[in-house]
N, C-alpha and C positions, 0 to 999 in steps of 0.2 A: 683577382685571384690571389695574388701575393699577399695583399693586406688581410684577406680573410684567413689565410693560413696562419699568419703571424699573430692575429688576434687570438686564435685558438691555442697557440703553443708558445707565445712570447715568454710567458712566465717559466715555461719548461726550459727554454734556452738559457735563461739566467741561472736556474738551478743546476743545469748540467755543467755549467762552467765552474760551479763551486762544489758540487757534490762529489763525493768519492764514488768509486765503483761499488763499494759495499752498500752505500746509501741508496743508489738508484736500483739496485737489485731488489731492495725490500720495500721501497715506497714509490709512489707516483712523483715524478720530479716537478710537477707543476702545482700540486696541491698538498703534498705530504700525506696523501691518503695511502694506506697500505696497498701494495700491488694487488693483493687478492681482491680488493674492492675496485681498483682501477680497471682491471680486466674482466669486469662483470657487465660492461656495456660496449656496444660497437664503437661509440665515440672514444672510449678509453683506449681501445686497441688502435684506432686511427691516430689518436693523439700521441701515443707511444711511438708509432712508426714515424710520424712527422718529426718527433723529437730526435730520432736517430739521424734523419737527414740533416737536421740543424747541427748536430754535433760534428758532422763531417765538414762543415764550413769553418770550423775553428782553426786557429793559426797552426796548431801542431800537426794538422793533417792537410786537408785540401783547401783550406782557407789561406794557406801559405806554403808550408814546407813541402808538400807533395804535389804542388801545382806550379806556381810561379817562383817559389822561394828556393829552398835548399837544393832541390834536384836540378834546378836551372843554374844555380851557382856552381854545383859540381860539374856541370857541362860547360862552365865558363861563358855563359851567355850574356853576362853583364860586365862592364868595365868599372862600375862603381864597386870599390872594395870597402868592407866595413872599417869604421874608425879603429885605429890601433894596429892595422896591418898594411903592408905594401906588397906582401908576398901572396900571389894567387894560390900557390901550392899549400898554404896553411889551411885551406878548406878541407884538405884530405887528412888532417890530423884527427884520427879517430881514437887514439889510445890515451888521451889525457884532456882534461878540461883546459880551455884557453880563455882568458879574459880580454875584453876589449877587441875581440876579433870575431871570427865565425863561431867559435865554441861548438864545432860540429858534433863532438861527442855528446854534449848536453842536449843539443837539438835532436839528435837521433834517439837518445833515450826517451825524450818527451814524446817523440813521434811514435815509437814502439808502444809506449804506455797508452797513448791516446787511441791508437788503433785497437789494441786489445780491450781497452775500456769500452769502446763502441761495440766490439764483438761480444763482450760479456752481456751487454744489454740487448743485443740482437738475440742472443741465446735465451735471455730471460723472456723476451717477447715470444719466442718460439715455444718455450716451455709452457707459458700460459695459453698459447694457442692450442697446444695439445690438451691442456686441462679443461679449458672453457670454450674453445673455438667453436665446436659444433653446436653448443647450446646458445652461445651469445651471438655468434655471427651467423644469423639465420639466412642472410642473403648469400647465396653460393658464390657469386662473383667477388663480393667483399672478402669472404673467407679465403678464397683462393688467392686474391691479391695480397692479403696480409702475409700469408706464408710465402708466396712466390717472391715478393720483393725482399722479404727478410732473408731468405736463403741466398738470393742473388747478392745482397749487400754483404753477407758473411763471406761469400766467395770472393767478392771484389776486394774487401779489406785484407783478407789473408793473401791474396795474390800480390798486392803491393808490398806487403811485408816480405814475401818470397822474393820479389824483384830486388828489394834492397839487401836483405840479409842472406839470400840464397846465393848459389854459385854463379860464376861467370860462364857465359856461353853454354847454358844448360843443354841445348840440343846437340852441340858439337864437341863437347869437351869430355874426355875420358874421366870417369869418376865423379862428374858433376851431379849426376842423378842420385848418387849415394851419400852426398854431403848432408849430414844432420845439421839443420839450420834453424828450426822453429817448431813450436807446437801448432796443432790445428785444433782450436777449441770449439767444442760443440755442446758444452755443458754450461749451465748458468750457476756455477759455484766457483769457489776459489781453490779447488783441488789442483795440485801440481800436475802438469802434463809433460810428457816426454818430448824432447826434440826429435822431430821426424826427418827421415831422408827427404830430399827435395822431391823425389819421384812420388813419395807417398802424399806429400802436400799437393802436388799437381793433381793426383788422382782424386783427392778429396774435394778440391776446388771444382773439378769437372763434375763430380757426382752431385754436389750442391747445385751447380748450374743446370744440369740436366733435369733434376727434380724441379727446380724453379721454373724452367722452361715448360714443363708439363703443367704446372699449376697456372702459368700465365698464358697458356695456349688459347684461352678464350679471346684474346686480343690479337691473334695472329694476323688478322686483316686490318689492324690499326694503321691508319695513314697519318704519320707524324706531321706531314706537311699541312694537313687540314685538321689537325687535332685541336679541339677546343678545351680539352681537359688538362692541358699542360703535362701530358704523360711523358714528354721528353725530359721533365725534371724528376723522373722516377726511374726505377729499374723496370722498365716496361719489357714487353716480349722481345722487341727488336734489340733493345739494349743487352738482354741476356744472350741473344744470338751473337751480337757483336763481341761481347766479352768471351764467349766460347771461341770465337775466331781468334781473339787476342791470345788466349791461353794455349790453344792448339798450335798457333804459330810459334809461341815461346817454346813449346815442347818439341817443335820440329815435326809435328804431324801435319804435313802439307795437305793431305787429302781432306781432313776435317776442317782445317783452317780455311781452305778454299770453299768448302761446302757452306760453312756458316757465314763467311764474308759475303759470298754471292747471295745468300738468302737475304741479308740486310740490304745490299745494293739493289736487289730486284724487288724487295717486298716492303721496305719501310716507308716508301712514299717520298723520301727526301731526294733532292738532286744537288749536284755540285753547283756552287754559286760562281758567277763570273764577275762579280763586283762586291766590294766591301765598304762602300761609302756609307757612313753612319752606322756601320755594323762590322767593325774590324774583328770581332770575336766569331763572326759568321754563325750567328745563332740559328739560322735556318738549316744548318748542317749538323746541329747537335742531336745526337741519338740519345745521350744521357748526360745530364748536367745537374748542378746544384744551384739553388737560388740563395744567394747571400743577401740578406736584408741590408738595404742602403750600402750596396757594394762600393760605390764610388767614394763615399765618405769613409767607410771602414778601411779602404785600401789607399787612402790619399797620402799616407806616410811613405808609400812605396811607388805610387804612380800618380803623378800630377804634372801638368805643364806649368812652367814658371820661368823666371829669368835665370835662376842659377842651377836648378835641378841637382843640387849637390848632395841631397840626402835621399835620392830616389834610385830606382833600379834603371839606370841609364846605360847605354853603350856608346862607344865612339862611333861616329859615322863611318869611319874606316872599317870598324868591326862589322857594322851592319852590311856594308858593301861586300865584305868577305863571306858573310853568312849567306847572302842572297845572290852572290855572283853578279853584282851590279856595279856601275861606275857612277860615282857622284850621286846626284839625286835622280839620275835617269835609270829607269828600269821598266822592262815590259811587265815584270811580275807585280801583280797588284799587292802582294804580301809585303813588298818593300816600298810602296808608294806612300804619298802623304796621307792617304786614307787609312794607312795601317800604322804609320810612325809619325810622331811629332819630332821635327828636327829643329835644333837650335844651331843655326849656322855659325853664329859668333863663337860659341863654345865648341862647336863640332861634336855635339852630343845628339843622341836620338833616344826616343822612348816609345815603347809600344803603346798603342791606344786601346788595346784589348780590354783593359780594366779602367779606362777613362771614358771612352764612348761606349758604354755598356748599359743601355737603358733597362735591359731586362734582368740585370743583376746575375748574370750567368757565369758560373765557373764550369767550364766544359770538362767532362770526364771521358767521353768518347764522342768523336766526330766522324762523319761519313768518310772523309779522305783516307782515314786509317784502313778502312775496309778495302779500298782500292790498292793500298800499299801491301796489305796482307795477301790479297789475291795475286798481286804481282809476284811476290816472293814465293807463293805456293804454286804458281802456274808451271806446268810441265813444258809447255811450248814457249820458246824465247820470244816469239812475235806476240803471243798472247800476254806475256809478262810485260813487254814494252807497251802494249796497248793500254793496260791498266794504269801504269804510272804516267804515261803521256796524256791520258784523259784528264788527270788532275792538273798537270802542268799547262795544258792548253786552256783549261777553264780559268787558270790563274793569270792568263794573258801571255804566256810564253808561246812564241810562234812554232808552228809545226816544223819549220826548217831547223829547229833546235831540238827535235825529238831525240830522246836518248835510246840507246840500244841495250838489250839485256841478253846478248848472245852467250855470255859466260857468267858463271856465278859471281865472279869478281865484279863484272860490270853491273850486275843487278844490285849487289850490296852497296857498291859505290853510289849508284844512282839513288837508292833508297836512303842512304846516309844523308845525302844533300837535301832530299825532300823532307825527311823527318825534322831536320834542324830548321828548315824554312817554315813548314806548315804548322809545326807545333811550338813555335817560339813562345816562351813564357807560359807554356801549358804543362810542362813536367813530363814530356814523353821522350825527349831526345836522349837523355842520359840512359834511360832503360834500353833504348835501341842500341846504343854503343855497348852496353854491358851484355845484352843477350846475344850480340854478334861477336863479342870478344874483340872489339875495335880498340886497339891501343896505339900509343905513340902520340905525335903532335896533332893538335886540332888545327884545322884550316884557319879558323878565325882567332886562334890563340896559340901560336907556335911556341910560346914560352913555356907551355905546360906539356909534359910528356905523360900521358895516361898509362898506367900499368894495372895489371890484374888486381893488385892489392887496393887500388883506389876504388874498386867497384864493390867490394864485399864489406858490408857494415858489420862490426863486431857486436856480439850480444851485449846489451847494457849490463853494467855491474850488478844491479839488483836482480836481473834475470838469472845471471850465473849463480848468484848466492842463494836466491830464494825461489826462483820461478819454475824450476823444472826438475824432474827426476828421470831416471832411466825407464821407469814404468809409471803408468798413470795411477793416481790415487783413486781407489774406490771403483765400484762396478758401474757407476754412472758415466765413467770416462772412457768407455770402450770406443774404439774407432768406429766411424760410420761407413768406412769404405775399405 
């Protein structure tokens, strides 16, 4: 299946890496055919949608920065520091360019640009769906799939911009909802768009997801466990429900967070795994992921087992033990065992195998355990909350005698804090957990770093401040959708 997809859109991927946003809005990225011709066939629509998924695997977004890269460095999950620095805190230098080190300001600017580049092209696809969709996409399911996945992708991309450039502790901080932080782009042009309050962005994300969910409702009975169409590599119906659970949890809407999380747990067909031998990424738990072509080769600069491991994303074994609450190489938790981490005992280094033993080329965006954690946080009853989180812990090999309690809100957040850092190591979720809960101070696995609120809020890129937005939207086409 992977090979057929890439035969269709391999040329597109190359063009996307070179073409500007202007160019792709006007032409087909794989043939240089004008867009008005590309979107006259069903294959043209499908090719454009596939190309969007490919752009999401690039380094500036989920092929590095927003998965195992920058956001994991911000959470201090690696002990390997970039050449040119010995100061872990230098990763939080957001106000100036730095050479020979993290250069976080530059990386963030590239990530912002790449996210909005993809969003612009999602909007272009949606525009042509409105113009030609009914005439060209005569198969109802295909027509609904194109629009549903595109809307879900637009919401997903905007939400991760919000998680980075939006406020700390959105649900529990006074004034957070009113913080103007980003545009929500729904037009396929280059008009300037206003910075919106975080609450408006959340509302528009939810509106896109609810519409996407309606379009994708034809696959409500999809069993991802027995899916032969690789729907787990797309924004399928269950992925949209999972994303709704994630967004509602972020917003502090426990009722809806619990509703959608349990819909996924009960309806997607996936179950929690009790072993990760030959599958440390736990691909059978992926609700939505990306397929990176030749992932192991493409990521070998960051993850590879070797004698020195000195240019890779390694951590000290002592750091691994702190993250997973283990002693030496002994651990009940399968997430810390040799099936999950390669250990170099001579150097006392360790490295995750998630992107080394990854035969399906998966970059996970949403996995099943997160739904249990969201349900835990949303549960009204403390025993029910504990049941959700301990279900995951027990599946990971931790004995019931070590079950955690969730009798107080502090106990619940503390337990979830530990589980997020263990479960989603090198997947880019832990930093967002810390930010959304306003967890500051020293990290258990990195006591030398003291996180503060200012470490969590990314500043707007210089180009965006100078050129990218106005107090009001330009033109009638830029009216808000929600």
